[in-house]
Wavefront OBJ file of the C-alpha trace (Angstrom):
o trace
v -0.316 16.660 -18.203
v 0.029 19.783 -20.326
v -1.490 18.912 -23.708
v -3.097 20.668 -26.677
v -6.442 19.456 -28.059
v -4.715 17.481 -30.825
v -4.347 13.686 -31.333
v -0.543 13.694 -30.964
v 1.557 14.385 -27.871
v 1.943 18.171 -27.881
v 2.516 20.087 -24.678
v 1.327 23.655 -24.250
v 4.370 25.707 -23.209
v 2.256 28.296 -21.407
v 0.708 25.788 -18.968
v 1.972 22.885 -16.873
v -1.311 21.161 -16.081
v -4.140 19.585 -18.033
v -7.548 18.142 -17.106
v -6.468 14.525 -17.413
v -9.498 13.318 -15.453
v -12.004 15.577 -17.194
v -12.775 17.699 -14.152
v -13.149 20.828 -16.283
v -16.403 19.302 -17.585
v -17.965 18.650 -14.162
v -19.318 22.081 -13.379
v -20.755 22.904 -16.803
v -22.417 19.493 -17.201
v -23.960 19.493 -13.736
v -25.033 23.153 -14.028
v -26.748 22.389 -17.349
v -28.679 19.566 -15.677
v -29.656 21.733 -12.694
v -30.896 24.557 -14.935
v -32.937 22.136 -17.045
v -34.593 20.656 -13.945
v -35.273 24.122 -12.529
v -37.025 25.142 -15.739
v -39.015 21.894 -15.760
v -40.126 22.511 -12.161
v -41.316 25.982 -13.080
v -43.198 24.832 -16.185
v -44.703 21.706 -14.639
v -45.802 23.343 -11.412
v -44.213 20.533 -9.409
v -43.074 21.285 -5.874
v -39.476 20.552 -4.970
v -35.948 21.861 -4.640
v -33.050 21.240 -7.000
v -29.667 22.206 -5.603
v -26.406 22.545 -7.519
v -23.252 21.974 -5.450
v -19.853 23.315 -6.388
v -17.379 20.744 -5.037
v -13.730 21.815 -5.232
v -10.513 19.890 -4.569
v -11.957 16.440 -5.312
v -8.675 14.774 -6.160
v -6.410 14.981 -3.158
v -8.134 17.710 -1.172
v -11.312 15.858 -0.192
v -13.563 18.881 -0.684
v -16.817 16.934 -0.405
v -15.673 15.362 2.862
v -15.701 18.788 4.506
v -19.098 19.514 2.958
v -20.470 16.296 4.480
v -18.948 17.196 7.868
v -20.571 20.636 7.632
v -24.003 19.032 7.113
v -24.557 20.431 3.624
v -26.266 17.214 2.466
v -28.323 16.535 5.587
v -31.595 17.724 4.011
v -31.063 16.079 0.613
v -33.215 13.129 -0.456
v -30.823 12.063 -3.225
v -27.521 13.151 -4.745
v -26.680 12.672 -8.431
v -23.198 12.992 -9.921
v -21.151 12.051 -12.964
v -17.559 11.528 -14.101
v -15.868 11.645 -17.507
v -14.950 8.232 -18.894
v -14.112 6.285 -22.038
v -17.489 4.504 -21.898
v -21.113 5.126 -20.923
v -22.155 3.383 -17.728
v -24.622 3.958 -14.872
v -24.326 0.926 -12.610
v -24.596 0.518 -8.852
v -20.896 -0.026 -8.182
v -18.367 0.951 -5.547
v -14.854 2.423 -5.384
v -11.729 2.198 -3.244
v -11.410 3.937 0.097
v -8.291 6.094 0.092
v -6.112 7.756 2.709
v -3.055 9.902 2.054
v -0.271 11.509 4.060
v 2.977 13.414 3.586
v 6.045 12.198 5.499
v 8.731 14.785 6.204
v 12.229 13.939 7.418
v 14.642 16.402 8.999
v 18.350 15.590 9.036
v 21.645 17.457 9.174
v 23.206 19.140 6.147
v 26.911 18.728 5.499
v 29.394 18.689 2.654
v 28.947 15.264 1.080
v 32.655 14.911 0.220
v 34.542 16.966 2.829
v 32.529 16.057 5.945
v 29.980 13.292 5.226
v 30.262 11.987 8.791
v 28.617 15.166 10.050
v 25.574 14.709 7.859
v 22.335 12.884 8.528
v 20.535 12.422 5.226
v 16.810 13.079 5.155
v 16.790 11.569 1.659
v 18.297 8.349 3.050
v 15.362 8.228 5.447
v 12.842 8.615 2.610
v 14.556 5.898 0.606
v 14.735 3.577 3.612
v 11.039 4.145 4.275
v 10.128 3.476 0.655
v 12.215 0.284 0.667
v 10.411 -1.023 3.739
v 6.982 -0.150 2.357
v 7.812 -1.836 -0.941
v 8.733 -5.021 0.972
v 5.460 -4.673 2.896
v 3.475 -4.996 -0.360
v 3.944 -8.783 -0.193
v 2.249 -8.862 3.206
v -0.910 -6.811 2.717
v -4.225 -7.918 1.276
v -3.904 -8.360 -2.477
v -6.489 -5.696 -3.318
v -4.490 -3.047 -1.428
v -2.907 -0.286 -3.508
v -0.005 1.866 -2.276
v 1.502 4.729 -4.313
v 4.073 7.396 -3.506
v 6.098 10.215 -5.017
v 9.183 11.889 -3.565
v 8.191 15.548 -3.524
v 11.464 16.851 -2.058
v 14.765 15.022 -2.262
v 17.450 17.597 -1.615
v 19.000 20.520 -3.440
v 22.380 19.369 -4.757
v 24.289 16.034 -4.879
v 27.236 17.408 -2.924
v 25.078 18.504 0.028
v 23.714 15.930 2.445
v 19.951 16.665 2.310
v 18.682 18.203 5.528
v 15.049 17.867 4.427
v 13.134 15.393 2.298
v 9.453 14.604 1.818
v 7.473 11.711 0.366
v 3.722 11.734 -0.403
v 1.794 8.454 0.067
v -1.632 7.114 -0.937
v -3.075 3.868 0.458
v -6.237 2.349 -1.030
v -8.435 -0.630 -0.250
v -12.099 -1.604 -0.695
v -12.646 -1.297 3.065
v -12.109 1.859 5.104
v -10.770 -0.022 8.132
v -8.063 -1.657 6.035
v -6.731 1.643 4.652
v -6.358 2.925 8.204
v -4.485 -0.248 9.194
v -2.201 0.038 6.145
v -1.480 3.676 6.971
v -0.530 2.677 10.518
v 2.021 0.238 9.083
v 3.374 2.872 6.708
v 3.801 5.242 9.672
v 5.776 2.554 11.524
v 8.029 2.157 8.469
v 8.624 5.920 8.531
v 9.454 5.807 12.239
v 11.908 2.973 11.659
v 13.533 4.842 8.768
v 14.037 7.903 10.966
v 15.516 5.809 13.766
v 17.901 4.034 11.425
v 19.158 7.200 9.728
v 19.389 9.456 12.756
v 16.769 11.830 11.420
v 13.506 13.204 12.738
v 10.177 12.341 11.111
v 6.824 14.088 11.144
v 3.797 13.294 9.037
v 0.647 15.132 7.998
v -2.614 13.406 7.126
v -3.747 15.015 3.875
v -6.926 13.295 2.753
v -9.190 10.334 3.422
v -12.296 9.243 1.548
v -14.839 6.448 1.959
v -15.587 3.822 -0.657
v -18.747 4.469 -2.688
v -21.957 2.940 -1.328
v -23.934 1.454 -4.263
v -27.638 2.307 -4.499
v -29.668 0.096 -6.788
v -32.944 2.009 -6.403
v -31.447 5.215 -7.810
v -28.958 3.664 -10.230
v -31.579 1.655 -12.126
v -33.431 4.854 -12.956
v -30.226 6.572 -14.028
v -29.305 3.604 -16.232
v -32.721 3.700 -17.935
v -32.314 7.406 -18.626
v -28.797 6.917 -19.985
v -30.218 4.323 -22.368
v -32.874 6.830 -23.420
v -30.297 9.569 -24.067
v -27.954 7.207 -25.911
v -24.215 7.186 -26.336
v -21.684 9.085 -28.430
v -22.046 9.313 -32.212
v -18.821 10.514 -33.849
v -18.738 12.828 -36.825
v -16.228 11.964 -39.558
v -13.831 14.570 -38.166
v -14.192 13.186 -34.635
v -13.673 9.669 -35.963
v -10.369 10.667 -37.576
v -9.274 12.323 -34.325
v -10.216 9.217 -32.329
v -8.387 6.893 -34.714
v -5.215 8.935 -34.344
v -5.559 8.921 -30.562
v -5.893 5.134 -30.585
v -2.698 4.814 -32.625
v -0.839 5.942 -29.484
v -2.257 3.037 -27.444
v -0.432 -0.227 -26.895
v -2.227 -3.563 -26.924
v -5.770 -4.260 -28.054
v -7.843 -1.210 -28.985
v -11.610 -1.099 -28.318
v -13.868 -0.400 -31.279
v -14.669 3.279 -31.712
v -18.313 2.275 -32.024
v -18.253 1.318 -28.328
v -18.584 5.038 -27.508
v -22.176 4.759 -28.735
v -22.948 1.759 -26.524
v -24.525 1.913 -23.071
v -22.752 -0.655 -20.900
v -24.906 -3.328 -19.204
v -26.337 -2.546 -15.801
v -24.683 -4.147 -12.770
v -25.238 -4.174 -9.042
v -21.990 -5.005 -7.298
v -19.878 -3.935 -4.361
v -16.765 -4.902 -6.304
v -14.471 -1.871 -6.208
v -12.926 -0.280 -9.267
v -9.419 1.123 -9.314
v -10.253 4.714 -8.384
v -11.304 6.693 -5.340
v -13.609 9.672 -4.953
v -14.832 11.968 -2.211
v -18.367 11.245 -3.460
v -17.892 8.123 -1.342
v -18.443 10.069 1.882
v -21.680 11.562 0.513
v -22.964 8.116 -0.476
v -22.793 6.921 3.146
v -25.043 9.728 4.430
v -27.545 10.227 1.571
v -28.636 7.934 -1.306
v -26.318 8.617 -4.243
v -26.091 7.550 -7.878
v -23.651 8.436 -10.629
v -22.714 7.751 -14.202
v -19.719 7.835 -16.492
v -20.053 9.374 -19.953
v -17.736 8.816 -22.928
v -15.880 12.109 -23.020
v -12.693 10.255 -24.021
v -11.829 8.004 -26.931
v -12.545 4.307 -26.139
v -9.532 2.720 -24.476
v -8.231 5.974 -22.987
v -6.851 5.851 -19.467
v -7.638 8.645 -17.058
v -4.631 10.755 -16.070
v -3.159 10.581 -19.567
v -2.398 13.146 -22.275
v -4.955 11.386 -24.485
v -7.690 12.203 -21.968
v -6.612 15.856 -21.891
v -6.644 16.045 -25.698
v -10.160 14.642 -26.123
v -11.487 16.735 -23.247
v -10.671 19.879 -25.205
v -12.629 18.862 -28.297
v -16.249 18.363 -29.310
v -15.916 14.756 -28.104
v -15.538 16.013 -24.535
v -18.365 18.526 -24.885
v -20.790 15.994 -26.410
v -20.011 13.444 -23.705
v -20.622 16.115 -21.089
v -24.081 16.782 -22.513
v -24.916 13.073 -22.455
v -24.235 13.236 -18.728
v -26.196 16.474 -18.287
v -29.299 15.072 -19.999
v -29.106 11.843 -18.005
v -28.781 13.713 -14.707
v -31.701 15.998 -15.555
v -34.024 13.179 -16.611
v -33.151 11.189 -13.490
v -33.906 14.142 -11.212
v -37.235 14.691 -12.999
v -38.138 11.029 -12.440
v -37.440 11.426 -8.721
v -39.695 14.479 -8.512
v -42.443 12.602 -10.355
v -42.151 9.568 -8.082
v -40.849 10.533 -4.602
v -41.345 6.954 -3.403
v -38.081 6.061 -5.154
v -36.194 8.264 -2.690
v -37.861 6.398 0.163
v -36.748 3.073 -1.291
v -33.248 4.441 -1.842
v -33.038 5.589 1.787
v -34.194 2.185 3.031
v -31.512 0.529 0.871
v -28.818 2.825 2.237
v -29.781 2.057 5.836
v -29.674 -1.674 5.118
v -26.313 -1.568 3.319
v -24.451 0.462 5.914
v -25.830 -1.556 8.866
v -27.109 -0.824 12.327
v -25.444 1.809 14.468
v -23.560 3.541 11.681
v -22.322 7.005 12.589
v -20.397 9.007 10.031
v -16.833 9.876 11.011
v -14.427 11.364 8.530
v -11.189 9.468 7.881
v -9.461 12.846 8.287
v -10.675 13.394 11.825
v -10.629 17.016 12.913
v -7.972 18.352 10.550
v -8.778 21.549 8.676
v -8.966 21.541 4.871
v -5.482 21.056 3.337
v -5.554 24.239 1.279
v -1.899 23.845 0.272
v -1.865 20.086 -0.402
v -0.498 20.580 -3.930
v 2.514 22.589 -2.757
l 1 2 3 4 5 6 7 8 9 10 11 12 13 14 15 16 17 18 19 20 21 22 23 24 25 26 27 28 29 30 31 32 33 34 35 36 37 38 39 40 41 42 43 44 45 46 47 48 49 50 51 52 53 54 55 56 57 58 59 60 61 62 63 64 65 66 67 68 69 70 71 72 73 74 75 76 77 78 79 80 81 82 83 84 85 86 87 88 89 90 91 92 93 94 95 96 97 98 99 100 101 102 103 104 105 106 107 108 109 110 111 112 113 114 115 116 117 118 119 120 121 122 123 124 125 126 127 128 129 130 131 132 133 134 135 136 137 138 139 140 141 142 143 144 145 146 147 148 149 150 151 152 153 154 155 156 157 158 159 160 161 162 163 164 165 166 167 168 169 170 171 172 173 174 175 176 177 178 179 180 181 182 183 184 185 186 187 188 189 190 191 192 193 194 195 196 197 198 199 200 201 202 203 204 205 206 207 208 209 210 211 212 213 214 215 216 217 218 219 220 221 222 223 224 225 226 227 228 229 230 231 232 233 234 235 236 237 238 239 240 241 242 243 244 245 246 247 248 249 250 251 252 253 254 255 256 257 258 259 260 261 262 263 264 265 266 267 268 269 270 271 272 273 274 275 276 277 278 279 280 281 282 283 284 285 286 287 288 289 290 291 292 293 294 295 296 297 298 299 300 301 302 303 304 305 306 307 308 309 310 311 312 313 314 315 316 317 318 319 320 321 322 323 324 325 326 327 328 329 330 331 332 333 334 335 336 337 338 339 340 341 342 343 344 345 346 347 348 349 350 351 352 353 354 355 356 357 358 359 360 361 362 363 364 365 366 367 368 369 370 371
């Protein structure tokens, strides 16, 4: 995802990565909101506490999950968050639960031409596992999502690979289903090891809950987003955005849609992504918004998202989010009864007898999950 802040595909030779999901804007936008609320508290004389959380390793590492387990949100009345997007929206919606694991196969190296019979290919095991999982796709619930990448596949074609690794994600709207799907993936891995004469081990990497919608908080955030308004492009930004859209295939949204605030919805229908904010939302009332830091029509995890995130478009979208977060927090301080209503809604939505348990169990933070 290396990309310069230009509207054409142009990698930066000095770096390999790029903020293709806009995470470089999180901290500054949320800090700006927290500072604004702090200053308002001081000037207004209101009593209350505003807390700014740094939340690392969101995508793959599950940083917030460990913060929830450590009790860092136990004394919070409400949590507010945001995410970069190609549109402006603050609805009470959900997300997909997600669980991930790395499967490692150990075989026997041998010369692939001179003594292939002595080898036991770890790569064969990975490919056999992937084949079985791909057949399994026909026999899971249709809103299940399964993705994988082969992270290690051997060193040279003429050496039977003694080690291979594949990294899997499984997603579904319901937490129980992702655990069931993972169990089936594990069985496929066991079968692949048995069939190839290799040894398999797996490591659970991450697991996050689906977002719990909260109408009481989200309605206030939506009203404040409407008050702040959407993105107004300068002529220079408009030219940049038009060039970005030239790289899209299919129908292109109007650039003017960046200025629009999307209609408010209350739905438990899950979108295509996952977030560790989900775990927070099951233990404390939570609301979030998306702000148009990308050109309309941009997909997350694309070079186009990286490009816009390095321009004034990204910065202006970030400040839309910061202002909305600050105004929403101020409203909660002015009317604490909203937090009471939000808590009552959370208790009703999650049901009787709920007790938070991380999908990752007792494992320690996966500090090397990107290696």
